[in-house]
TORVO-198315 format. One record per atom (N, C-alpha, C): residue number from 1; residue in one letter; x, y, z. Coordinates in Angstrom, 3 decimals. Example, Ala and Ser with C-alpha at 12.3 -4.5 7.8 and 13.67 -1.06 7.14 Angstrom:
2
seq,type,px,py,pz
1,A,13.190,-5.690,7.800;
1,A,12.300,-4.500,7.800;
1,A,13.200,-3.300,7.800;
2,S,12.850,-2.250,7.080;
2,S,13.670,-1.060,7.140;
2,S,12.900,0.030,7.870;
# end
This chain:
88
seq,type,px,py,pz
1,M,0.855,-1.169,0.000;
1,M,0.000,0.000,0.000;
1,M,0.898,1.227,0.000;
2,D,0.611,2.167,-0.869;
2,D,1.453,3.359,-0.937;
2,D,1.224,4.242,0.294;
3,A,2.188,5.094,0.595;
3,A,2.192,5.856,1.852;
3,A,0.976,6.769,1.989;
4,K,0.581,7.422,0.914;
4,K,-0.556,8.347,0.974;
4,K,-1.861,7.583,1.236;
5,L,-2.021,6.440,0.584;
5,L,-3.200,5.612,0.800;
5,L,-3.223,5.061,2.225;
6,K,-2.082,4.591,2.705;
6,K,-1.990,4.074,4.073;
6,K,-2.355,5.151,5.084;
7,E,-1.893,6.365,4.863;
7,E,-2.206,7.470,5.764;
7,E,-3.710,7.749,5.777;
8,A,-4.356,7.725,4.610;
8,A,-5.801,7.964,4.527;
8,A,-6.573,6.861,5.244;
9,V,-6.163,5.613,5.058;
9,V,-6.821,4.482,5.723;
9,V,-6.635,4.580,7.231;
10,D,-5.423,4.868,7.678;
10,D,-5.153,4.999,9.117;
10,D,-5.969,6.124,9.735;
11,T,-6.101,7.231,9.020;
11,T,-6.889,8.368,9.507;
11,T,-8.357,7.975,9.635;
12,A,-8.874,7.280,8.631;
12,A,-10.271,6.836,8.673;
12,A,-10.497,5.856,9.826;
13,L,-9.567,4.923,10.021;
13,L,-9.694,3.935,11.099;
13,L,-9.656,4.567,12.485;
14,A,-9.035,5.720,12.598;
14,A,-8.920,6.394,13.887;
14,A,-10.216,7.108,14.283;
15,G,-11.172,7.193,13.362;
15,G,-12.432,7.872,13.652;
15,G,-13.250,7.131,14.693;
16,E,-14.083,7.857,15.402;
16,E,-14.907,7.278,16.461;
16,E,-15.863,6.228,15.902;
17,G,-15.833,5.033,16.466;
17,G,-16.736,3.964,16.085;
17,G,-16.384,3.240,14.799;
18,V,-15.281,3.610,14.163;
18,V,-14.911,2.984,12.891;
18,V,-14.377,1.578,13.133;
19,E,-14.962,0.610,12.446;
19,E,-14.541,-0.785,12.553;
19,E,-13.681,-1.216,11.376;
20,G,-13.956,-0.678,10.193;
20,G,-13.224,-1.112,9.013;
20,G,-13.295,-0.097,7.897;
21,V,-12.369,-0.248,6.949;
21,V,-12.271,0.661,5.806;
21,V,-12.002,-0.166,4.556;
22,V,-12.708,0.170,3.475;
22,V,-12.483,-0.446,2.170;
22,V,-12.227,0.669,1.171;
23,V,-11.185,0.514,0.370;
23,V,-10.860,1.517,-0.645;
23,V,-10.855,0.844,-2.015;
24,S,-11.548,1.464,-2.960;
24,S,-11.654,0.961,-4.326;
24,S,-11.156,2.030,-5.289;
25,D,-10.613,1.602,-6.428;
25,D,-10.325,2.581,-7.465;
25,D,-11.604,2.808,-8.272;
26,R,-11.547,3.634,-9.301;
26,R,-12.724,3.985,-10.104;
26,R,-13.212,2.853,-11.008;
27,N,-12.537,1.703,-10.961;
27,N,-12.960,0.532,-11.724;
27,N,-13.458,-0.592,-10.825;
28,G,-13.496,-0.356,-9.517;
28,G,-13.962,-1.366,-8.577;
28,G,-12.864,-2.277,-8.050;
29,L,-11.610,-2.011,-8.399;
29,L,-10.481,-2.814,-7.925;
29,L,-10.157,-2.443,-6.482;
30,C,-10.001,-3.436,-5.628;
30,C,-9.695,-3.200,-4.220;
30,C,-8.266,-2.688,-4.057;
31,L,-8.141,-1.525,-3.428;
31,L,-6.825,-0.964,-3.124;
31,L,-6.438,-1.218,-1.670;
32,A,-7.446,-1.347,-0.808;
32,A,-7.190,-1.618,0.608;
32,A,-8.476,-2.115,1.261;
33,S,-8.320,-3.005,2.223;
33,S,-9.425,-3.481,3.035;
33,S,-8.842,-3.804,4.404;
34,V,-9.235,-3.015,5.405;
34,V,-8.623,-3.119,6.721;
34,V,-9.703,-3.147,7.790;
35,G,-9.541,-4.009,8.780;
35,G,-10.466,-4.070,9.898;
35,G,-11.685,-4.918,9.585;
36,E,-12.714,-4.771,10.404;
36,E,-13.969,-5.517,10.265;
36,E,-14.868,-4.775,9.276;
37,T,-15.045,-5.352,8.094;
37,T,-15.807,-4.676,7.039;
37,T,-17.252,-5.152,6.930;
38,R,-17.644,-6.152,7.726;
38,R,-19.026,-6.646,7.766;
38,R,-19.586,-6.939,6.371;
39,G,-18.774,-7.516,5.515;
39,G,-19.232,-7.900,4.189;
39,G,-19.103,-6.820,3.129;
40,L,-18.767,-5.600,3.523;
40,L,-18.565,-4.528,2.555;
40,L,-17.291,-4.821,1.777;
41,N,-17.361,-4.769,0.458;
41,N,-16.177,-5.034,-0.353;
41,N,-16.010,-3.958,-1.419;
42,A,-14.892,-3.998,-2.119;
42,A,-14.558,-2.951,-3.088;
42,A,-15.596,-2.827,-4.196;
43,A,-16.092,-3.948,-4.691;
43,A,-17.079,-3.903,-5.780;
43,A,-18.373,-3.230,-5.308;
44,T,-18.794,-3.531,-4.085;
44,T,-20.001,-2.926,-3.540;
44,T,-19.806,-1.435,-3.305;
45,V,-18.669,-1.058,-2.748;
45,V,-18.350,0.352,-2.515;
45,V,-18.400,1.122,-3.829;
46,F,-17.766,0.572,-4.840;
46,F,-17.734,1.208,-6.160;
46,F,-19.141,1.338,-6.745;
47,S,-19.903,0.257,-6.702;
47,S,-21.237,0.243,-7.295;
47,S,-22.181,1.226,-6.601;
48,L,-22.187,1.239,-5.267;
48,L,-23.062,2.155,-4.533;
48,L,-22.680,3.609,-4.790;
49,S,-21.397,3.876,-4.860;
49,S,-20.942,5.236,-5.150;
49,S,-21.383,5.669,-6.547;
50,K,-21.227,4.781,-7.503;
50,K,-21.613,5.080,-8.883;
50,K,-23.112,5.347,-8.981;
51,R,-23.921,4.492,-8.344;
51,R,-25.378,4.670,-8.378;
51,R,-25.799,5.954,-7.663;
52,G,-25.148,6.261,-6.555;
52,G,-25.448,7.506,-5.845;
52,G,-25.167,8.720,-6.707;
53,G,-24.061,8.690,-7.422;
53,G,-23.729,9.790,-8.331;
53,G,-24.727,9.925,-9.458;
54,Q,-25.227,8.805,-9.972;
54,Q,-26.208,8.837,-11.057;
54,Q,-27.531,9.461,-10.607;
55,L,-27.896,9.258,-9.349;
55,L,-29.135,9.849,-8.841;
55,L,-29.115,11.368,-8.921;
56,F,-27.939,11.942,-8.702;
56,F,-27.822,13.395,-8.677;
56,F,-27.103,13.955,-9.891;
57,G,-26.700,13.087,-10.814;
57,G,-26.005,13.550,-12.009;
57,G,-24.636,14.125,-11.709;
58,E,-23.980,13.584,-10.701;
58,E,-22.668,14.084,-10.289;
58,E,-21.639,12.975,-10.371;
59,S,-20.383,13.360,-10.583;
59,S,-19.324,12.354,-10.654;
59,S,-18.849,11.936,-9.268;
60,S,-19.021,12.793,-8.270;
60,S,-18.653,12.466,-6.894;
60,S,-19.918,12.404,-6.057;
61,S,-19.943,11.485,-5.125;
61,S,-21.137,11.367,-4.292;
61,S,-20.775,10.825,-2.924;
62,S,-21.730,10.930,-2.024;
62,S,-21.605,10.354,-0.698;
62,S,-22.876,9.551,-0.444;
63,V,-22.715,8.317,0.028;
63,V,-23.844,7.438,0.286;
63,V,-23.715,6.923,1.717;
64,T,-24.802,6.972,2.478;
64,T,-24.810,6.427,3.831;
64,T,-25.936,5.415,3.943;
65,I,-25.602,4.237,4.436;
65,I,-26.595,3.202,4.695;
65,I,-26.547,2.929,6.186;
66,D,-27.668,3.162,6.847;
66,D,-27.723,3.054,8.300;
66,D,-28.542,1.832,8.699;
67,G,-27.923,0.907,9.432;
67,G,-28.616,-0.275,9.927;
67,G,-28.783,-0.218,11.430;
68,D,-29.285,-1.296,12.002;
68,D,-29.509,-1.334,13.447;
68,D,-28.218,-1.294,14.254;
69,N,-27.177,-1.978,13.768;
69,N,-25.942,-2.089,14.539;
69,N,-24.749,-1.358,13.947;
70,A,-24.872,-0.947,12.688;
70,A,-23.738,-0.305,12.022;
70,A,-24.225,0.560,10.872;
71,A,-23.318,1.380,10.389;
71,A,-23.601,2.219,9.229;
71,A,-22.440,2.108,8.248;
72,Y,-22.769,2.160,6.963;
72,Y,-21.759,2.227,5.911;
72,Y,-21.770,3.650,5.384;
73,V,-20.617,4.269,5.361;
73,V,-20.474,5.610,4.808;
73,V,-19.518,5.493,3.627;
74,I,-20.000,5.833,2.437;
74,I,-19.227,5.667,1.209;
74,I,-19.068,7.022,0.547;
75,Q,-17.836,7.379,0.254;
75,Q,-17.541,8.690,-0.330;
75,Q,-16.601,8.514,-1.503;
76,S,-16.929,9.165,-2.604;
76,S,-16.035,9.094,-3.759;
76,S,-15.209,10.373,-3.836;
77,F,-13.988,10.197,-4.255;
77,F,-13.057,11.301,-4.442;
77,F,-12.546,11.235,-5.876;
78,D,-11.508,11.967,-6.206;
78,D,-11.015,12.032,-7.577;
78,D,-10.780,10.654,-8.199;
79,N,-9.939,9.848,-7.591;
79,N,-9.564,8.573,-8.193;
79,N,-9.912,7.356,-7.357;
80,V,-10.500,7.571,-6.195;
80,V,-10.800,6.451,-5.308;
80,V,-12.182,6.614,-4.679;
81,V,-12.692,5.488,-4.187;
81,V,-13.936,5.463,-3.423;
81,V,-13.609,4.798,-2.089;
82,I,-14.018,5.451,-0.996;
82,I,-13.720,4.940,0.338;
82,I,-15.024,4.559,1.032;
83,G,-15.053,3.338,1.562;
83,G,-16.197,2.890,2.357;
83,G,-15.751,2.677,3.787;
84,V,-16.496,3.237,4.723;
84,V,-16.163,3.135,6.143;
84,V,-17.312,2.431,6.854;
85,V,-16.993,1.460,7.690;
85,V,-17.990,0.765,8.498;
85,V,-17.894,1.330,9.908;
86,K,-19.011,1.880,10.398;
86,K,-19.044,2.460,11.736;
86,K,-20.074,1.729,12.573;
87,S,-19.694,1.397,13.795;
87,S,-20.654,0.764,14.717;
87,S,-21.466,1.840,15.425;
88,H,-22.644,1.431,15.884;
88,H,-23.510,2.367,16.642;
88,H,-23.239,2.224,18.102;
# end
């Protein structure tokens, strides 16, 4: 994992309640998967981000899925999509 990506993953993991982080490139390829991801994977992160962007006609989007015990927060940036699993 390159240093800049590792720093971003470490920063995300340090957030309150964060259990896991998944990072995908713009083609759905997994760049990183760290911690407890509760089934969230790079392909899902990529797909949800893409669909969220299509709803608003934007290339970047943020998607949040809130469940009883955890939430998935997915954010797209220039070249990557990051999915964070947070416990409640």
